[in-house]
BALOBA-1460 file (C-alpha; in Angstrom, 3 decimals):
// residues 73
<rec num="1" residu="m" x="60.654" y="107.800" z="99.651"/>
<rec num="2" residu="k" x="63.179" y="110.499" z="98.822"/>
<rec num="3" residu="i" x="65.801" y="112.574" z="100.525"/>
<rec num="4" residu="v" x="65.144" y="116.109" z="100.205"/>
<rec num="5" residu="f" x="67.624" y="118.755" z="101.532"/>
<rec num="6" residu="i" x="66.271" y="121.745" z="102.181"/>
<rec num="7" residu="p" x="67.163" y="124.533" z="101.152"/>
<rec num="8" residu="a" x="68.494" y="122.440" z="98.016"/>
<rec num="9" residu="l" x="72.493" y="121.331" z="99.255"/>
<rec num="10" residu="i" x="73.917" y="122.821" z="95.777"/>
<rec num="11" residu="v" x="72.443" y="126.085" z="97.485"/>
<rec num="12" residu="v" x="73.803" y="125.367" z="100.526"/>
<rec num="13" residu="l" x="77.141" y="124.274" z="99.256"/>
<rec num="14" residu="i" x="77.375" y="127.698" z="96.815"/>
<rec num="15" residu="n" x="76.585" y="129.709" z="100.126"/>
<rec num="16" residu="k" x="79.167" y="128.520" z="102.308"/>
<rec num="17" residu="e" x="81.903" y="128.849" z="99.776"/>
<rec num="18" residu="q" x="81.183" y="132.226" z="99.198"/>
<rec num="19" residu="d" x="81.108" y="133.012" z="102.736"/>
<rec num="20" residu="m" x="84.473" y="131.498" z="102.816"/>
<rec num="21" residu="g" x="86.071" y="133.176" z="99.646"/>
<rec num="22" residu="r" x="87.701" y="130.349" z="99.117"/>
<rec num="23" residu="e" x="86.700" y="126.781" z="96.880"/>
<rec num="24" residu="l" x="85.880" y="124.174" z="99.455"/>
<rec num="25" residu="i" x="87.767" y="120.871" z="100.273"/>
<rec num="26" residu="r" x="86.033" y="117.223" z="100.139"/>
<rec num="27" residu="d" x="86.188" y="116.552" z="103.835"/>
<rec num="28" residu="e" x="83.928" y="120.360" z="103.958"/>
<rec num="29" residu="v" x="81.721" y="119.308" z="100.851"/>
<rec num="30" residu="e" x="81.246" y="116.108" z="102.960"/>
<rec num="31" residu="s" x="80.075" y="117.566" z="106.025"/>
<rec num="32" residu="i" x="77.912" y="120.402" z="105.079"/>
<rec num="33" residu="r" x="76.276" y="117.712" z="103.374"/>
<rec num="34" residu="d" x="75.724" y="115.741" z="106.734"/>
<rec num="35" residu="g" x="74.549" y="118.631" z="108.445"/>
<rec num="36" residu="a" x="71.959" y="119.767" z="106.346"/>
<rec num="37" residu="t" x="68.414" y="120.123" z="106.874"/>
<rec num="38" residu="a" x="66.933" y="116.890" z="104.682"/>
<rec num="39" residu="i" x="63.662" y="115.960" z="104.878"/>
<rec num="40" residu="c" x="61.947" y="112.164" z="103.595"/>
<rec num="41" residu="l" x="59.351" y="112.835" z="101.050"/>
<rec num="42" residu="s" x="57.063" y="110.003" z="98.680"/>
<rec num="43" residu="a" x="58.836" y="110.337" z="95.304"/>
<rec num="44" residu="e" x="55.612" y="112.051" z="94.001"/>
<rec num="45" residu="a" x="56.496" y="114.940" z="96.720"/>
<rec num="46" residu="a" x="59.854" y="114.928" z="96.143"/>
<rec num="47" residu="e" x="59.391" y="115.373" z="92.167"/>
<rec num="48" residu="d" x="56.732" y="118.176" z="92.881"/>
<rec num="49" residu="i" x="59.414" y="120.313" z="94.571"/>
<rec num="50" residu="i" x="62.112" y="119.533" z="92.309"/>
<rec num="51" residu="r" x="59.461" y="121.020" z="89.229"/>
<rec num="52" residu="e" x="58.876" y="124.045" z="91.950"/>
<rec num="53" residu="r" x="62.874" y="124.981" z="92.317"/>
<rec num="54" residu="g" x="63.444" y="124.409" z="88.554"/>
<rec num="55" residu="y" x="66.429" y="122.104" z="88.989"/>
<rec num="56" residu="r" x="67.619" y="118.639" z="90.618"/>
<rec num="57" residu="d" x="69.712" y="118.960" z="93.257"/>
<rec num="58" residu="i" x="73.078" y="117.155" z="93.479"/>
<rec num="59" residu="d" x="73.074" y="113.515" z="95.025"/>
<rec num="60" residu="p" x="74.142" y="113.419" z="98.242"/>
<rec num="61" residu="e" x="75.534" y="110.437" z="98.159"/>
<rec num="62" residu="n" x="77.773" y="111.457" z="95.158"/>
<rec num="63" residu="v" x="78.094" y="114.869" z="96.700"/>
<rec num="64" residu="w" x="81.920" y="115.469" z="96.198"/>
<rec num="65" residu="r" x="82.126" y="114.292" z="92.001"/>
<rec num="66" residu="e" x="78.984" y="116.293" z="91.943"/>
<rec num="67" residu="w" x="79.949" y="119.391" z="93.535"/>
<rec num="68" residu="l" x="83.111" y="119.186" z="91.262"/>
<rec num="69" residu="a" x="81.016" y="118.287" z="87.944"/>
<rec num="70" residu="y" x="78.512" y="121.114" z="88.721"/>
<rec num="71" residu="k" x="81.906" y="123.829" z="89.583"/>
<rec num="72" residu="a" x="83.291" y="122.577" z="86.239"/>
<rec num="73" residu="d" x="80.713" y="123.630" z="84.230"/>
């Protein structure tokens, strides 16, 4: 089983940062992750969603590190 965020967690974070007009801090990123909508799917169903999106979402267990890496690119 795999947790999949709907919409993708990265999209939620990008939108929140744009709405706020400033960079998010770690506590905000983690709070947004904790309050985001997610579903638990079989590995196969989760991979289908990833293929449909065309990208992998950031790992919720490493949300801050992956958010910073995304921002650095």
